[in-house]
N, C-alpha and C positions, 0 to 999 in steps of 0.2 A: 396530640404534638404528632406530626408525621414524620417518620425517621425515611431517610432514603441513605442509598448507598451508590457509589461511583458505579457508572455502567461501563463496560469494558466489551468493546465490540469484538475482541479477538477470541472470545469466547464462543461468539456464534458464528465464526468463519470456519466451518470444519467441514466443508464441504464444496464442490466446485460452482454448485448453482448459488450457494449464499455470496461466494467470493465474487461471482459475475454480476450479481444483482447489487451488491454493495459498491462495487468499483462504477457500474452503470450509473448509480445514483449519484456518486460523486461526481463523474463526469458530466452528469445533466446540468450541475450547478453552474459550471464554467468558473468556479473559483479555485485559483491554482493551489492555493494553500490547503483546502479542504482536500483535493485530490490527493495532492501530496501525502497529506495525514490518513487518506484512506489507503493507498498504498503500502505507509508505513505501519497502518493496521494489520493490512493482509501479511506482509513481510516477518511481522510479529508472533502473528498467529503460525507462520510457516517455520520460524526458527530464524532469528536474524544471522547467526552464524552460516548455516545451510544455505541461505537465499544471498548473502555475500559473495559466497565461493561460487554459486552457480552463475551470479550476475557479473564476476570478473571484479569484484571490487573488495577491498578491506572491510573488515565487520565497522572498525571506527569510520569509514567513508560511506557505508551505508546508512550509518546513524546519522552522520552529518547531511546527506543528502534529503533522508527522510525526516529528519528532527524539525522542530518547529524553527521555522525561519529557513528551513532548507529549499535549496531550488537545482534540483539535479539538472545535469544537462540534457539533452536528448538522447543522445547516445548511452547516457547513464541510465535515463528512463526505460528507453527500450530494451538493454539489458536485463534491467530489474522486473521489467513486466515479462520478458522472456522466460527469467528464473521463476518467476511465480505462475508460469502455466498460461498466460493470457496475451492476448495481443490488442494494439490498439486498431482500431478500424473507422473508415469514413464513410457517412451515409448522407446522402441528400435528403 
C-alpha cells in the first residue's frame, strides 16, 4: 500500500528563483485559474496579512481575489504582483 501526503507548494517557495520559476510555469499554461492559484500560493508563502497590506487590500479581499473562483481585477493583480516583488512582462 502506498501512502501519500498532500503536497504544499508554499514549503518550496522560499527564494526569488523558486517563486519566479513557479509563477513562470503557471503563466505558461495560459489557465487563469491556475495562474491565480499560483499567485495565491506565493502570497501564502510570504504571509497573506503582509501581502494584503503591501498590495493595498484587506486580508479578506486578498483571500477573495486569490481564492478558488477568484478573479482579481487587473489593478488588483498588478498590486499583488508588486507586493510579491515580481512584475509581469511581455515577450514576443
